[in-house]
Legacy VTK file of the C-alpha trace (Angstrom):
# vtk DataFile Version 3.0
C-alpha trace
ASCII
DATASET POLYDATA
POINTS 377 float
-17.336 -9.623 25.853
-19.115 -12.740 24.822
-20.389 -13.293 28.449
-21.563 -9.774 28.860
-23.282 -9.732 25.454
-24.981 -13.044 26.227
-26.224 -11.897 29.603
-27.411 -8.569 28.056
-29.348 -10.378 25.333
-31.042 -12.569 27.991
-32.249 -9.541 30.017
-33.259 -7.243 26.964
-35.214 -10.087 25.492
-37.556 -10.032 28.527
-39.975 -7.029 28.417
-40.089 -5.146 31.812
-41.765 -1.882 31.329
-42.409 -0.097 34.664
-46.205 -0.283 34.326
-46.032 -4.060 34.135
-44.675 -6.722 36.397
-40.828 -7.137 36.391
-41.302 -10.741 37.697
-40.133 -12.471 34.635
-36.911 -10.617 34.267
-36.207 -10.845 37.954
-36.571 -14.630 37.552
-33.852 -14.462 34.862
-31.534 -12.429 37.006
-32.083 -14.766 40.028
-31.259 -17.667 37.778
-27.970 -16.025 36.555
-26.917 -15.018 40.066
-27.540 -18.436 41.506
-25.524 -19.980 38.688
-22.631 -17.553 39.566
-22.618 -18.700 43.182
-24.799 -16.064 44.860
-27.046 -16.445 47.849
-30.410 -14.732 46.937
-32.970 -12.542 48.902
-36.125 -11.997 47.065
-38.530 -9.179 47.771
-41.991 -9.259 46.255
-44.429 -6.093 46.793
-47.290 -4.410 45.085
-46.572 -1.057 43.490
-48.969 1.899 43.965
-51.212 0.492 41.150
-51.409 -2.927 42.602
-48.980 -4.569 40.119
-46.627 -7.291 41.465
-42.942 -6.179 41.511
-39.805 -7.998 42.496
-36.440 -6.980 43.799
-33.481 -9.305 43.683
-30.557 -9.046 46.114
-27.646 -11.412 45.950
-24.669 -12.078 47.938
-21.247 -13.791 46.875
-18.481 -14.209 49.308
-17.871 -14.327 53.040
-16.991 -11.625 55.490
-18.201 -7.916 55.586
-17.695 -4.695 53.739
-16.698 -5.528 50.167
-18.530 -3.979 47.295
-22.294 -3.528 46.541
-23.502 -2.867 43.036
-27.059 -1.573 42.224
-29.061 -1.743 39.084
-32.624 -1.598 38.221
-34.720 -4.164 35.887
-37.496 -1.963 34.733
-37.272 0.016 31.626
-39.296 2.892 29.947
-42.085 2.305 27.484
-41.032 1.355 23.801
-44.350 2.404 22.140
-42.618 4.669 19.668
-39.691 2.316 18.843
-38.328 3.558 15.400
-35.818 0.740 14.546
-36.938 -1.231 11.420
-36.220 -4.875 11.241
-36.500 -5.816 14.848
-38.486 -4.828 17.931
-37.559 -3.274 21.135
-37.286 -6.730 23.007
-35.309 -8.381 20.216
-31.785 -7.672 21.194
-29.838 -7.124 17.877
-26.125 -6.531 17.145
-25.403 -4.220 14.296
-22.549 -1.847 13.486
-20.716 -2.416 16.778
-23.701 -1.782 18.937
-26.464 -3.773 20.815
-29.882 -2.380 20.216
-32.904 -3.062 22.399
-34.867 -1.260 25.050
-32.827 -1.408 28.337
-29.528 -2.125 26.614
-28.142 1.098 27.779
-30.474 1.934 30.759
-29.447 -0.332 32.293
-29.402 -3.991 31.489
-26.145 -3.682 29.661
-24.616 -2.373 32.927
-26.059 -5.396 34.902
-24.847 -7.872 32.160
-21.161 -6.309 32.706
-21.343 -7.045 36.421
-22.607 -10.434 36.026
-19.927 -11.351 33.652
-17.313 -9.818 35.856
-18.722 -11.597 38.853
-18.378 -14.880 36.891
-14.573 -14.283 36.637
-14.150 -14.362 40.486
-14.505 -17.707 42.313
-16.245 -17.446 45.668
-13.189 -19.401 47.105
-10.802 -16.544 46.345
-12.995 -13.844 48.052
-12.397 -12.518 51.441
-15.218 -9.883 51.335
-18.630 -10.002 49.898
-19.889 -8.837 46.501
-23.498 -7.693 46.721
-25.694 -7.193 43.472
-29.071 -5.451 44.237
-31.624 -5.460 41.206
-34.662 -3.285 41.847
-38.088 -2.462 40.339
-39.624 0.844 39.431
-36.449 3.047 39.305
-38.109 4.797 36.332
-41.340 5.609 38.113
-40.524 6.630 41.754
-37.868 4.272 43.134
-40.460 2.131 44.702
-38.157 -0.984 44.670
-35.309 0.816 46.039
-37.341 1.946 48.966
-38.332 -1.460 49.729
-34.692 -2.529 49.606
-33.681 0.356 52.056
-36.686 -0.360 54.485
-36.756 -4.144 54.735
-33.758 -5.946 53.004
-31.643 -7.983 55.476
-28.716 -7.985 53.010
-28.940 -4.172 52.562
-28.823 -3.746 56.383
-25.583 -5.872 56.176
-24.095 -3.429 53.693
-25.180 -0.532 55.967
-23.773 -2.014 59.063
-20.323 -2.674 57.460
-20.385 0.329 55.196
-19.729 -1.622 51.896
-18.407 0.460 49.076
-21.277 1.111 46.797
-21.611 1.572 42.847
-24.753 2.590 41.284
-24.321 1.124 37.621
-26.277 3.767 35.654
-24.622 4.813 32.353
-21.891 7.299 32.760
-19.649 6.047 29.913
-17.565 4.600 32.821
-16.905 8.130 34.073
-16.700 8.335 37.929
-19.719 10.298 39.241
-19.569 11.276 42.935
-22.830 13.293 43.135
-26.113 13.711 41.516
-29.333 15.818 42.412
-32.201 14.586 44.405
-35.791 14.391 43.277
-39.014 15.747 44.839
-42.390 15.730 43.217
-45.960 16.819 44.410
-49.333 17.224 42.889
-51.984 19.748 43.785
-55.551 19.332 42.898
-58.223 21.779 42.742
-61.840 20.380 42.644
-64.724 22.251 41.100
-67.989 21.409 39.403
-68.815 21.138 35.656
-71.702 22.922 34.333
-72.707 25.002 31.205
-70.714 28.200 31.597
-73.868 30.239 31.004
-75.469 29.049 34.307
-74.584 29.739 37.848
-74.320 26.004 38.604
-70.498 25.472 37.900
-67.408 25.891 40.040
-64.527 26.586 37.916
-61.570 24.689 39.390
-59.064 26.986 37.902
-60.055 29.936 39.862
-58.825 28.443 43.202
-55.629 27.360 41.511
-54.671 30.767 40.322
-53.239 32.116 43.522
-51.576 28.818 44.265
-49.793 29.064 40.892
-48.680 32.567 41.702
-46.816 31.197 44.806
-45.307 28.507 42.677
-44.037 31.127 40.362
-42.591 33.084 43.196
-40.658 29.845 44.337
-39.545 29.311 40.931
-38.091 32.742 40.558
-36.560 32.681 44.090
-34.741 29.392 43.364
-33.172 30.949 40.257
-32.008 34.131 41.908
-31.163 33.148 45.434
-27.623 31.691 45.861
-28.826 29.632 48.548
-30.541 27.380 46.102
-27.593 27.049 43.660
-24.645 24.824 43.628
-21.843 25.420 41.046
-20.718 21.759 41.176
-23.670 20.881 38.887
-24.840 21.929 35.235
-27.396 23.517 35.576
-26.533 24.792 39.021
-30.288 25.522 40.158
-32.868 22.946 41.408
-35.015 23.145 38.101
-38.351 23.841 39.812
-40.626 22.622 37.034
-44.291 23.486 36.987
-46.996 21.533 35.034
-50.602 22.647 34.618
-53.566 20.632 33.247
-57.319 21.006 33.735
-58.276 18.472 31.053
-60.642 21.193 29.667
-62.860 19.474 26.999
-64.912 22.619 25.944
-64.735 26.270 26.293
-68.414 26.667 27.417
-67.993 24.172 30.469
-66.636 25.011 33.677
-63.482 22.850 34.368
-64.383 20.397 37.236
-60.650 19.750 38.112
-57.188 21.594 37.777
-54.028 19.917 38.426
-50.727 21.362 39.080
-47.556 19.211 39.270
-44.172 20.435 40.470
-40.960 18.364 40.298
-37.670 19.806 41.473
-34.038 18.538 41.829
-32.337 19.621 45.238
-28.716 19.447 45.449
-26.370 18.563 48.423
-26.859 21.085 51.241
-30.471 21.882 50.111
-33.475 21.013 52.402
-36.220 20.305 49.859
-38.622 19.739 52.497
-38.747 23.498 53.234
-40.076 24.185 49.745
-42.518 21.260 49.918
-44.077 22.501 53.318
-44.312 26.142 51.829
-46.302 24.549 48.759
-48.351 22.503 51.256
-49.298 25.710 53.144
-50.321 27.477 49.962
-52.492 24.681 48.947
-54.205 24.478 52.254
-54.764 28.292 52.160
-56.450 27.942 48.953
-58.540 24.793 49.724
-56.646 22.573 47.462
-55.727 18.777 47.807
-51.888 18.310 48.141
-50.265 14.955 47.538
-46.489 14.302 47.999
-45.555 11.904 45.164
-41.774 11.370 45.582
-39.051 12.240 47.820
-35.430 11.521 47.132
-32.404 13.008 48.692
-29.294 14.070 46.690
-26.423 11.659 46.412
-23.139 12.777 47.477
-19.867 11.045 47.995
-16.652 12.787 49.062
-14.637 13.390 45.670
-11.407 13.275 47.539
-12.088 9.908 49.391
-9.855 7.033 49.024
-12.859 5.182 47.412
-13.207 7.713 44.670
-9.609 8.071 44.043
-9.298 4.117 43.627
-12.211 4.091 41.303
-10.682 6.804 39.135
-7.480 4.729 38.941
-9.409 1.782 37.976
-11.506 3.459 35.354
-8.640 5.448 33.928
-10.140 8.833 34.627
-8.343 12.005 36.029
-11.318 13.516 37.912
-14.834 12.638 39.197
-17.798 14.574 38.102
-21.416 15.325 38.907
-24.611 14.706 36.964
-27.979 16.359 37.212
-30.234 13.179 36.696
-31.180 10.876 39.622
-30.688 7.289 40.388
-31.823 4.696 42.925
-28.954 6.120 44.973
-31.422 8.741 46.346
-32.723 5.754 48.646
-29.139 4.462 49.608
-27.722 7.613 51.293
-26.812 5.423 54.422
-23.899 4.214 52.574
-21.280 6.824 52.823
-18.874 5.396 50.243
-21.040 5.595 47.179
-20.557 6.727 43.530
-22.264 6.210 40.062
-20.346 4.326 37.282
-21.620 2.303 34.409
-20.970 1.542 30.645
-23.175 3.309 28.056
-24.095 6.935 27.556
-26.975 8.556 29.277
-27.678 10.163 25.821
-28.931 6.634 24.711
-31.280 6.145 27.614
-34.972 6.326 26.878
-34.327 6.828 23.171
-36.423 5.277 20.360
-33.405 3.397 19.044
-31.732 2.673 22.309
-28.294 1.007 22.106
-25.093 0.358 23.882
-21.479 0.155 22.178
-20.244 -3.256 22.374
-16.843 -1.648 23.220
-18.592 -0.301 26.577
-19.731 -3.943 27.385
-16.117 -5.023 27.174
-14.666 -1.963 29.171
-17.486 -2.094 31.734
-16.939 -5.818 32.447
-13.152 -5.179 32.854
-13.802 -2.050 35.148
-16.185 -4.116 37.315
-14.006 -7.085 37.480
-11.009 -4.825 38.638
-13.297 -3.392 41.434
-14.382 -6.839 42.699
-10.676 -7.875 42.786
-9.670 -4.701 44.635
-12.344 -4.805 47.334
-13.298 -8.339 47.580
-10.313 -10.303 46.679
-7.135 -8.381 47.305
LINES 1 378
377 0 1 2 3 4 5 6 7 8 9 10 11 12 13 14 15 16 17 18 19 20 21 22 23 24 25 26 27 28 29 30 31 32 33 34 35 36 37 38 39 40 41 42 43 44 45 46 47 48 49 50 51 52 53 54 55 56 57 58 59 60 61 62 63 64 65 66 67 68 69 70 71 72 73 74 75 76 77 78 79 80 81 82 83 84 85 86 87 88 89 90 91 92 93 94 95 96 97 98 99 100 101 102 103 104 105 106 107 108 109 110 111 112 113 114 115 116 117 118 119 120 121 122 123 124 125 126 127 128 129 130 131 132 133 134 135 136 137 138 139 140 141 142 143 144 145 146 147 148 149 150 151 152 153 154 155 156 157 158 159 160 161 162 163 164 165 166 167 168 169 170 171 172 173 174 175 176 177 178 179 180 181 182 183 184 185 186 187 188 189 190 191 192 193 194 195 196 197 198 199 200 201 202 203 204 205 206 207 208 209 210 211 212 213 214 215 216 217 218 219 220 221 222 223 224 225 226 227 228 229 230 231 232 233 234 235 236 237 238 239 240 241 242 243 244 245 246 247 248 249 250 251 252 253 254 255 256 257 258 259 260 261 262 263 264 265 266 267 268 269 270 271 272 273 274 275 276 277 278 279 280 281 282 283 284 285 286 287 288 289 290 291 292 293 294 295 296 297 298 299 300 301 302 303 304 305 306 307 308 309 310 311 312 313 314 315 316 317 318 319 320 321 322 323 324 325 326 327 328 329 330 331 332 333 334 335 336 337 338 339 340 341 342 343 344 345 346 347 348 349 350 351 352 353 354 355 356 357 358 359 360 361 362 363 364 365 366 367 368 369 370 371 372 373 374 375 376
């Protein structure tokens, strides 16, 4: 536990909020991996806002196949941190918990894998262990997309179909599937003017018929069994509509109206069908359409030998699904894939984020057993 806790402290103490560069924490990850005998592939790229981001991909051991572990190093903002006595980036142990932003989601998980990897010498390995640490999981999977598109080591994983574990917090339950994530933004452009004149163009007027179509899709996805899947809770795609015209005064015609839609398709659903329907509705009403994210559902065969072995290692009787998404939406080329990590998703993104120290102990042991099962045995 001391190793995992020390690793977690070193990671949590380096701020890596998604809006900022994750370069400093990536440097820490790279140093840890090199010290544990990993070869390193480093990807640097600019996010959509021009901020420098870094992915770190490491490989330890010879051969092919083996095990690939995926984590992200970015964290959500901590502006409303409520814990007194220490800040969000001052990792603190109290009452059997490690507090700090990212302790649960998901630097604690990465710390467990680092500790587990340190228990296995490269000389004893016949198959590789990959550790992939991405940027921007919290804001659109930009880092994961870079890995999937251009990482040499990732292409090795795909070619040999490495077993893959996404280390997001599941309380070490085995998760065989999660929903995908699609999001788009539609903008109506008007012209501001005093509402008593004929000079303004109200952006909301053109948006209204588009919103009617979005409401129709919303209702259809709740009532049509084709958009339902009882393996998940809730069993629908959660077609979520947001509206904002930034209206500053009641006597000014709104110059802009914005509609956002995010939804979560499940395995067997073609989210592109709904996106194209929305795009056509935008075009018909003279609106600007922007697709902002597209991630496919993750699905691994719950009856596969990989899942059965993972259940045995984790001491679980059955695998489950979750409704949130992970970087796994970008790694669907890997057919043997699941989600399993220490900590509870209930603590992710909270104003007093923490992970139970017992989960760090158990997580390290589970990851070590997986390495021994697929890289050493």
